[in-house]
C-alpha positions as CSV (number, residue, x, y, z in Angstrom):
1,M,8.5,12.0,0.4
2,S,6.0,10.3,-1.9
3,D,6.6,9.3,-5.5
4,A,5.2,11.6,-8.2
5,L,2.7,8.9,-9.0
6,F,1.0,9.6,-5.7
7,E,1.9,13.3,-5.1
8,E,1.5,14.9,-8.5
9,P,-2.2,15.7,-8.9
10,R,-2.3,14.9,-12.6
11,L,-1.0,11.4,-11.9
12,A,-2.9,10.8,-8.7
13,R,-6.1,11.2,-10.6
14,L,-5.0,8.4,-12.9
15,Y,-4.1,5.9,-10.2
16,D,-7.5,4.3,-9.9
17,V,-7.7,3.9,-13.7
18,L,-4.4,2.1,-13.7
19,E,-5.3,0.0,-10.7
20,S,-9.0,-0.5,-11.4
21,A,-8.9,-4.3,-10.7
22,R,-8.1,-4.7,-6.9
23,P,-9.2,-8.2,-5.9
24,D,-6.7,-8.0,-3.1
25,L,-9.0,-5.6,-1.3
26,D,-11.8,-8.1,-1.0
27,A,-9.3,-10.5,0.5
28,Y,-8.3,-7.8,3.1
29,L,-11.9,-7.1,3.9
30,A,-12.4,-10.9,4.5
31,I,-9.4,-10.8,6.8
32,A,-10.8,-7.9,8.8
33,R,-14.1,-9.8,9.2
34,E,-12.2,-13.0,10.1
35,L,-10.4,-11.1,12.9
36,G,-13.5,-9.4,14.0
37,A,-12.0,-6.0,13.4
38,T,-14.3,-3.0,14.0
39,R,-11.6,-0.3,14.1
40,V,-8.9,-0.2,11.4
41,L,-5.9,2.0,10.8
42,D,-5.0,1.9,7.1
43,V,-1.4,2.9,6.6
44,G,-0.4,4.2,3.2
45,C,-4.1,4.4,2.1
46,G,-3.3,6.1,-1.2
47,T,-6.5,7.1,-3.1
48,G,-8.5,5.5,-0.3
49,T,-10.3,2.6,-2.1
50,F,-9.8,0.2,0.7
51,A,-10.6,2.7,3.4
52,C,-13.9,3.5,1.7
53,L,-14.7,-0.2,1.2
54,L,-14.2,-0.8,5.0
55,A,-16.4,2.2,5.8
56,R,-19.1,1.0,3.4
57,H,-19.2,-2.2,5.5
58,G,-19.6,-0.3,8.8
59,I,-16.0,-0.5,10.0
60,D,-14.5,2.6,11.8
61,V,-11.5,3.6,9.6
62,T,-8.6,6.0,10.0
63,A,-6.6,6.3,6.8
64,V,-3.1,7.9,6.6
65,D,-0.9,8.7,3.7
66,P,1.9,11.2,3.1
67,A,0.7,12.2,-0.4
68,A,-1.8,15.1,-0.3
69,A,-2.8,14.6,-3.9
70,S,-3.9,11.0,-3.3
71,L,-5.9,12.1,-0.2
72,D,-7.6,14.7,-2.3
73,V,-8.8,11.9,-4.7
74,A,-9.8,9.8,-1.7
75,R,-12.0,12.4,-0.1
76,H,-14.3,12.5,-3.2
77,K,-15.2,8.8,-3.2
78,A,-18.4,7.2,-1.9
79,F,-18.4,6.7,1.8
80,A,-15.3,9.0,2.2
81,E,-17.2,11.1,4.7
82,R,-17.2,8.1,7.1
83,V,-13.4,7.9,7.1
84,R,-10.9,10.0,9.1
85,W,-8.2,11.1,6.6
86,V,-4.8,12.0,8.0
87,L,-1.9,13.4,6.0
88,G,1.1,11.7,7.4
89,D,2.3,8.2,8.2
90,A,2.1,5.5,10.8
91,T,4.2,7.5,13.2
92,T,1.9,10.5,13.0
93,A,-1.4,8.6,13.1
94,P,-3.8,9.2,16.0
95,N,-3.0,7.2,19.1
96,A,-6.4,5.7,19.5
97,A,-6.2,1.9,19.9
98,V,-7.5,-0.1,16.9
99,D,-8.2,-3.8,16.2
100,L,-6.3,-4.0,12.9
101,V,-3.5,-2.1,11.1
102,T,-3.3,-2.7,7.4
103,M,-0.8,-2.0,4.6
104,T,-2.2,-3.0,1.3
105,G,-0.8,-2.9,-2.2
106,N,2.8,-3.6,-1.2
107,V,3.0,-0.5,0.9
108,A,5.3,-2.4,3.2
109,Q,8.0,-2.3,0.5
110,V,8.2,1.5,0.2
111,F,10.1,1.6,3.4
112,V,13.6,1.3,1.9
113,A,15.6,2.3,5.0
114,D,15.6,-0.2,7.9
115,D,15.1,2.7,10.3
116,D,11.9,3.8,8.6
117,W,10.6,0.2,8.5
118,V,11.3,-0.3,12.2
119,A,9.6,3.0,13.1
120,T,6.5,2.0,11.1
121,L,6.3,-1.4,12.8
122,R,6.7,0.2,16.2
123,A,4.1,2.8,15.5
124,A,1.7,0.1,14.3
125,H,2.4,-1.9,17.5
126,A,1.7,1.1,19.7
127,R,-1.7,1.8,18.0
128,L,-3.0,-1.8,18.4
129,H,-4.9,-2.9,21.5
130,A,-3.8,-6.0,23.3
131,R,-5.5,-8.4,20.9
132,G,-5.0,-6.4,17.7
133,R,-3.4,-7.6,14.5
134,L,-1.1,-6.1,11.8
135,V,-1.7,-7.4,8.2
136,F,0.3,-6.6,5.1
137,E,1.6,-8.1,1.9
138,V,4.9,-8.1,0.1
139,R,6.1,-9.5,-3.2
140,D,8.2,-12.7,-2.8
141,P,11.7,-11.7,-3.8
142,D,12.4,-15.2,-5.0
143,R,9.9,-14.6,-7.8
144,E,11.8,-11.6,-9.1
145,A,8.7,-9.7,-10.2
146,W,10.8,-6.8,-11.5
147,R,11.9,-8.8,-14.5
148,G,8.5,-8.0,-15.9
149,W,8.7,-4.3,-15.4
150,T,9.6,-3.4,-19.0
151,R,7.9,-1.2,-21.6
152,E,7.1,-4.3,-23.7
153,K,5.2,-6.0,-20.8
154,T,3.6,-2.9,-19.1
155,Y,2.6,-0.6,-22.0
156,R,-1.0,0.6,-21.7
157,C,-3.1,3.2,-23.5
158,F,-6.3,4.9,-22.4
159,D,-8.7,7.5,-23.8
160,L,-10.2,9.2,-20.7
161,P,-12.9,11.8,-20.3
162,D,-11.5,15.3,-19.6
163,V,-8.0,13.9,-20.0
164,G,-7.7,12.5,-23.5
165,R,-5.3,9.9,-24.7
166,V,-2.8,8.7,-22.1
167,E,0.0,6.2,-22.8
168,T,1.9,4.7,-19.9
169,W,4.6,2.1,-19.3
170,T,7.3,1.1,-16.8
171,D,11.0,0.7,-17.2
172,L,13.3,-1.2,-14.9
173,V,16.2,1.1,-13.9
174,D,18.3,-1.1,-11.6
175,A,17.8,-4.1,-9.4
176,T,20.0,-5.5,-6.6
177,P,19.1,-8.4,-4.3
178,A,17.3,-5.9,-2.0
179,L,16.5,-2.7,-3.9
180,V,14.6,-2.3,-7.1
181,H,14.6,1.1,-8.9
182,F,12.0,1.6,-11.7
183,R,10.4,4.5,-13.6
184,H,6.8,5.1,-14.6
185,H,6.3,7.0,-17.8
186,F,3.1,8.9,-18.7
187,L,2.5,10.5,-22.1
188,F,-0.5,12.8,-22.3
189,G,-1.7,13.1,-25.9
190,S,-3.6,16.3,-25.3
191,D,-0.4,18.3,-24.9
192,Q,2.2,15.7,-25.6
193,A,3.6,16.2,-22.1
194,T,5.6,13.4,-20.6
195,V,5.6,13.0,-16.9
196,V,7.8,10.4,-15.1
197,S,7.6,9.0,-11.6
198,D,10.7,7.3,-10.1
199,S,10.2,4.6,-7.5
200,V,12.3,2.4,-5.3
201,L,11.0,-0.8,-3.5
202,R,12.8,-2.8,-0.9
203,F,12.5,-6.6,-1.3
204,R,13.0,-8.1,2.2
205,T,13.2,-11.9,2.6
206,R,10.6,-13.7,4.7
207,F,13.3,-14.2,7.4
208,E,14.1,-10.5,7.5
209,I,10.5,-9.5,7.8
210,T,9.7,-12.1,10.5
211,S,12.8,-11.0,12.5
212,S,11.8,-7.3,12.2
213,L,8.3,-8.0,13.3
214,R,9.6,-9.9,16.4
215,D,12.0,-7.1,17.2
216,A,9.2,-4.6,17.1
217,G,7.2,-6.6,19.6
218,F,5.0,-8.7,17.3
219,R,4.2,-12.4,17.2
220,V,3.9,-13.8,13.7
221,D,0.6,-15.7,13.6
222,D,0.5,-16.6,10.0
223,V,2.2,-16.1,6.6
224,R,-0.3,-16.7,3.8
225,D,-0.2,-17.0,0.1
226,A,-1.9,-13.9,-1.4
227,P,-5.3,-15.1,-2.8
228,D,-5.2,-12.7,-5.7
229,R,-1.6,-13.5,-6.7
230,P,-0.9,-17.0,-5.6
231,G,2.7,-18.0,-5.5
232,L,3.8,-14.4,-6.0
233,E,3.2,-12.6,-2.8
234,L,3.2,-13.2,1.0
235,V,0.6,-11.9,3.4
236,F,1.8,-11.5,7.0
237,V,-0.6,-11.7,9.9
238,A,1.0,-10.6,13.2
239,S,-0.3,-9.9,16.7
240,R,1.0,-7.9,19.6
241,G,3.5,-10.0,21.6
242,E,3.0,-11.4,25.1
243,D,4.3,-8.2,26.7
244,A,1.4,-6.2,25.3
């Protein structure tokens, strides 16, 4: 089940406005080129910005996401016709072997339950060819990013065509060492309607992630500093293990 931010059509149409700056995607494109990837499975593609970027550069892309509203937005973007869009998740993605599986934008943290995380890793492993790679990023839990998820630090206001004035902010609801609950608020000035989207993210340690990757059959090749958020996030690069 997706958060309302991705599943509610009114909010899904706002996502690209809220996340208009995505320097991380150029970094992921560079990784795809570094690894020589020509076939990519993008898990949790959201509104499809990265999938369309890959397609624009001639890469064969399959993009999966469980939020129908987000995929509806994605299908109207430039180069979307070159992407295979799939409503679902890694476990329901096509079985065709790919060179690279990606999870951008901290998608790896939405898998709160260990069973779901393990199932996603195993599905990614099964869809990679023998020399394929899995690449994803997570926020470093030691940096406690959630401390900045307050109205004072996240409030934004927009005047958008065909939408009008929109105010938005985030409130931290609860934080434990592993799970962080927070709430997005959206106030639409045209009708004074307030819409909220509740989210939960899992903050796994580097050791936990490395162990889970190995248990799923991966070999961890590299753990990099995220170029767009240095010191705040970790980028994992993993390949299929020797038994592949």
